[in-house]
C-alpha positions as CSV (number, residue, x, y, z in Angstrom):
1,M,62.8,-83.6,-54.1
2,V,61.6,-82.6,-50.7
3,S,63.8,-83.7,-47.8
4,T,62.1,-85.8,-45.1
5,S,64.9,-85.4,-42.6
6,A,63.5,-85.5,-39.1
7,T,63.8,-83.1,-36.2
8,T,62.9,-83.7,-32.6
9,S,59.3,-82.7,-33.3
10,S,58.7,-84.7,-36.4
11,D,60.4,-87.8,-34.8
12,A,57.4,-88.3,-32.5
13,L,55.1,-89.8,-35.2
14,R,57.8,-92.1,-36.5
15,E,58.6,-93.3,-33.0
16,R,55.0,-93.8,-32.1
17,F,54.3,-96.0,-35.1
18,A,57.5,-98.0,-34.5
19,A,56.5,-98.7,-30.9
20,L,53.1,-99.8,-32.1
21,A,54.6,-102.1,-34.6
22,R,56.8,-103.7,-32.0
23,Q,53.7,-104.3,-29.9
24,G,51.7,-105.7,-32.8
25,R,49.1,-102.9,-32.3
26,K,47.4,-100.6,-34.7
27,A,47.1,-96.8,-34.4
28,L,44.0,-95.0,-33.4
29,V,44.0,-91.4,-34.8
30,P,40.9,-89.4,-34.1
31,Y,40.2,-86.1,-35.8
32,I,38.7,-83.1,-34.1
33,T,37.8,-79.7,-35.3
34,A,39.6,-77.1,-33.2
35,G,37.0,-75.0,-31.3
36,H,34.2,-77.7,-31.5
37,P,32.0,-78.1,-29.6
38,S,33.6,-74.9,-28.0
39,P,37.1,-73.6,-27.6
40,E,37.1,-74.4,-23.9
41,R,35.8,-77.9,-24.4
42,S,38.2,-78.7,-27.2
43,V,41.0,-79.0,-24.6
44,E,38.8,-81.3,-22.5
45,L,38.1,-83.4,-25.6
46,L,41.7,-83.7,-26.6
47,R,42.6,-85.0,-23.1
48,A,39.6,-87.4,-23.1
49,L,40.6,-88.9,-26.4
50,E,44.2,-89.4,-25.2
51,A,42.9,-91.1,-22.1
52,A,40.6,-93.3,-24.3
53,G,43.6,-94.7,-26.1
54,A,44.3,-92.4,-29.0
55,D,47.9,-92.8,-30.4
56,A,47.9,-89.5,-32.2
57,I,45.2,-86.8,-32.9
58,E,44.6,-84.7,-35.9
59,I,43.4,-81.2,-35.0
60,G,41.6,-79.5,-37.9
61,V,41.8,-75.8,-38.4
62,P,38.3,-74.5,-39.2
63,F,38.0,-73.1,-42.7
64,S,35.3,-71.2,-44.4
65,D,35.2,-73.3,-47.6
66,P,35.9,-76.9,-46.6
67,L,35.2,-78.5,-49.9
68,A,36.6,-81.9,-49.0
69,D,34.6,-82.3,-45.8
70,G,31.2,-83.8,-45.4
71,P,28.2,-82.2,-43.6
72,V,29.3,-83.1,-40.0
73,I,32.7,-81.6,-40.2
74,Q,31.5,-78.7,-42.2
75,A,29.0,-77.9,-39.5
76,S,31.6,-78.2,-36.8
77,S,33.9,-75.9,-38.7
78,Q,31.2,-73.3,-39.1
79,R,30.4,-73.5,-35.4
80,A,34.1,-73.1,-34.5
81,L,34.5,-70.1,-36.8
82,E,31.5,-68.4,-35.3
83,Q,33.2,-68.7,-31.9
84,G,36.3,-67.0,-33.2
85,M,38.5,-70.0,-33.8
86,T,41.6,-69.4,-35.9
87,L,44.9,-71.1,-36.7
88,D,46.7,-69.3,-33.9
89,R,43.9,-70.2,-31.4
90,T,44.3,-73.8,-32.6
91,L,48.0,-73.6,-31.6
92,D,46.9,-72.3,-28.2
93,L,44.6,-75.3,-27.7
94,A,47.4,-77.7,-28.4
95,R,49.7,-75.8,-26.0
96,E,47.0,-75.8,-23.3
97,A,46.1,-79.5,-23.7
98,A,49.8,-80.5,-23.3
99,L,49.3,-84.1,-24.5
100,S,51.9,-86.8,-24.4
101,I,50.9,-88.2,-27.8
102,P,51.7,-86.7,-31.3
103,L,49.5,-84.1,-32.8
104,V,48.9,-83.4,-36.5
105,L,47.9,-80.0,-37.7
106,F,45.2,-80.6,-40.3
107,S,44.4,-77.7,-42.6
108,Y,43.7,-76.3,-46.0
109,L,46.6,-74.4,-47.4
110,N,45.3,-70.9,-47.2
111,P,45.2,-70.6,-43.4
112,V,48.7,-72.0,-43.1
113,V,50.2,-69.6,-45.7
114,A,48.3,-66.6,-44.2
115,A,49.8,-67.4,-40.8
116,G,53.2,-66.5,-42.0
117,P,56.6,-68.2,-42.7
118,D,57.2,-68.9,-39.1
119,V,54.0,-70.9,-38.5
120,L,55.6,-74.3,-38.7
121,G,58.0,-73.4,-36.0
122,R,55.2,-71.9,-33.9
123,A,53.2,-75.1,-34.4
124,A,56.1,-77.3,-33.2
125,A,56.6,-75.1,-30.2
126,A,52.9,-75.4,-29.4
127,G,53.1,-79.2,-29.3
128,F,52.4,-80.3,-32.9
129,H,54.5,-83.0,-34.5
130,G,53.0,-83.3,-38.0
131,I,51.1,-81.3,-40.6
132,L,48.6,-82.4,-43.3
133,I,47.4,-80.1,-46.0
134,T,44.3,-81.3,-47.7
135,D,44.5,-79.3,-50.9
136,L,48.2,-79.5,-51.8
137,P,48.6,-82.5,-54.2
138,V,52.2,-83.7,-54.8
139,G,54.0,-81.8,-57.6
140,V,51.5,-78.9,-57.7
141,D,53.6,-76.3,-55.8
142,A,57.2,-77.4,-55.3
143,K,58.1,-74.4,-53.3
144,R,55.4,-74.9,-50.7
145,E,56.1,-78.6,-50.6
146,E,59.8,-77.9,-49.9
147,W,58.9,-75.5,-47.1
148,L,56.6,-78.0,-45.5
149,G,58.9,-81.0,-46.1
150,T,62.0,-79.4,-44.7
151,G,60.3,-77.9,-41.6
152,P,60.1,-79.1,-38.1
153,L,56.9,-81.1,-38.6
154,A,56.4,-84.5,-40.3
155,F,54.7,-83.8,-43.6
156,V,51.8,-86.3,-43.8
157,R,50.5,-86.8,-47.4
158,L,47.2,-88.0,-48.8
159,V,46.7,-90.9,-51.2
160,A,43.4,-91.6,-53.0
161,P,42.1,-95.1,-54.1
162,T,42.5,-94.0,-57.7
163,T,46.1,-92.9,-57.3
164,P,48.4,-94.7,-59.8
165,D,51.4,-96.8,-58.5
166,D,54.0,-94.3,-59.8
167,R,52.3,-91.4,-58.1
168,M,52.0,-93.4,-54.9
169,R,55.8,-93.8,-55.0
170,E,56.2,-90.1,-55.5
171,I,53.9,-89.2,-52.7
172,G,55.7,-91.7,-50.4
173,S,59.1,-90.1,-51.2
174,H,57.8,-86.6,-50.4
175,G,56.1,-87.4,-47.1
176,S,56.9,-88.4,-43.6
177,G,55.2,-89.6,-40.4
178,F,52.6,-91.7,-42.1
179,V,50.5,-91.8,-45.2
180,Y,46.8,-91.0,-45.0
181,L,45.0,-93.3,-47.4
182,I,41.5,-92.1,-48.3
183,S,39.3,-95.2,-48.3
184,R,36.9,-93.9,-50.9
185,L,36.2,-91.0,-53.2
186,G,34.0,-88.2,-52.2
187,V,33.8,-86.1,-49.0
188,T,34.3,-87.2,-45.4
189,G,31.4,-88.9,-43.6
190,A,30.5,-92.1,-41.8
191,R,29.8,-95.2,-43.8
192,D,28.8,-98.8,-42.9
193,D,31.0,-100.8,-45.3
194,V,34.6,-101.5,-46.3
195,P,35.1,-100.5,-50.0
196,D,35.8,-103.6,-52.1
197,E,38.9,-102.1,-53.6
198,L,40.5,-101.1,-50.3
199,P,42.6,-104.3,-49.7
200,G,44.1,-104.0,-53.1
201,T,44.8,-100.2,-52.7
202,I,46.6,-100.9,-49.4
203,S,48.7,-103.6,-51.1
204,R,49.7,-101.3,-53.9
205,L,50.6,-98.5,-51.4
206,R,52.7,-100.9,-49.3
207,R,54.8,-101.7,-52.4
208,A,55.2,-97.9,-53.0
209,T,56.3,-96.7,-49.6
210,T,57.8,-97.9,-46.3
211,L,55.8,-95.3,-44.3
212,P,53.0,-96.5,-42.0
213,I,49.5,-96.4,-43.7
214,C,46.5,-95.0,-41.9
215,V,43.1,-95.4,-43.5
216,G,40.4,-92.7,-43.1
217,F,37.0,-91.6,-44.5
218,G,33.9,-93.5,-43.4
219,I,34.9,-95.4,-40.3
220,S,31.7,-95.2,-38.3
221,N,31.8,-98.2,-35.8
222,A,34.0,-100.6,-34.0
223,G,33.4,-103.4,-36.5
224,L,34.7,-101.3,-39.4
225,A,37.6,-100.2,-37.2
226,K,38.6,-103.8,-36.6
227,R,38.3,-104.9,-40.2
228,I,40.2,-101.9,-41.6
229,G,42.8,-101.9,-38.8
230,A,43.6,-105.5,-39.8
231,L,44.6,-104.3,-43.2
232,A,46.4,-101.1,-42.4
233,D,48.8,-99.7,-39.7
234,G,46.1,-97.5,-38.2
235,I,42.8,-95.8,-38.7
236,V,41.8,-92.1,-38.8
237,V,38.2,-91.4,-37.5
238,G,36.8,-87.9,-38.1
239,S,33.1,-87.5,-38.7
240,A,32.0,-90.1,-36.2
241,I,34.2,-88.5,-33.5
242,V,33.1,-85.0,-34.3
243,K,29.4,-86.1,-34.2
244,A,29.8,-87.8,-30.8
245,A,31.7,-84.7,-29.5
246,G,28.7,-82.6,-30.5
247,E,26.6,-84.7,-28.1
248,S,29.1,-84.7,-25.2
249,I,32.8,-85.2,-24.4
250,D,31.9,-88.4,-22.6
251,A,30.2,-89.7,-25.8
252,A,33.3,-89.0,-27.9
253,A,35.6,-90.7,-25.3
254,T,33.4,-93.7,-25.0
255,F,33.2,-94.1,-28.8
256,A,37.0,-93.8,-29.1
257,A,37.5,-96.3,-26.3
258,G,35.3,-98.7,-28.3
259,L,37.4,-98.2,-31.4
260,R,40.6,-98.8,-29.3
261,A,39.2,-102.1,-28.0
262,A,38.2,-103.2,-31.5
263,L,41.7,-102.5,-32.9
264,D,43.3,-104.4,-30.0
265,E,41.1,-107.4,-30.6
266,G,42.1,-107.5,-34.2
C-alpha cells in the first residue's frame, strides 16, 4: 500500500481544505493549461485567479495526445506546445508566479516519467503541493504509485461515477490532498446540467474516504457551481476557465470571481 504520509509541501492542500471546512466554505479549484494563452500571460493568469478567490489551482502540463480532454483544453494544449511549453517550463511558471495558495501539477504520466526521478522534488521546490496523473488508475503500476505516493507532493486521485464502492475505498487509501470526482463519463468540457447520479456518487464516495471531495467536468456557470458545491467540498473548473482565458485574463478572473461568489452564497 502506498504511504500518504505528508511533508511540508503536501500539507498545504490538507491545511487549505481544513481551513475551508472550519469556515463552512467550499473550495474553488480552477484548472489552467501551462503556456496558454501564452507562457508570459500564464503567470498573469495564475495571479489573477488567486486574486479572484481560488483556493488552489491545477496547472496542466501540455501533452501531444490528451485523450481525456475535450476540444477546448486540447486546443489550449496544442497552442502551448507550439510556443515551446514543457514540464520544466511549467515548473518555471509556478516558481515565477509565487502564489500563496496550493498548486497541483496536472499531467499525463509520460511527461512526468520523462522528466526524471527527481521531478517531484523539483516540482515541490518550484511551488507545487500536489500532483494528479490522469492516466494512472489505482493498481495498474504499483511501482509508479509508490513513487508518487511517498514523494513530497500530495497524490490526488481520480474517481469516476461508475467506480464501485470497494474500488473507491482503495483509491481513497492510496491518495492524499483531495479526491477529484469526475461528474460524468466522457471527455472534459462545459455542460449545463447536474448529472442525476451525482448526489448518489458523492454519498458513496464519502462512505469510502475521509479525504475532501472536489467535483469536476462540465461546470460551466455560477448556477452549476453553487448546486454542485452544495454537495461536495469543492469544485474543479477547467474548460470554462481555459475558454475565458483565451478571450482575456480579465474575462477568466471575472468568471472565477463569479464562481467564488456563487460558492459562498451556497
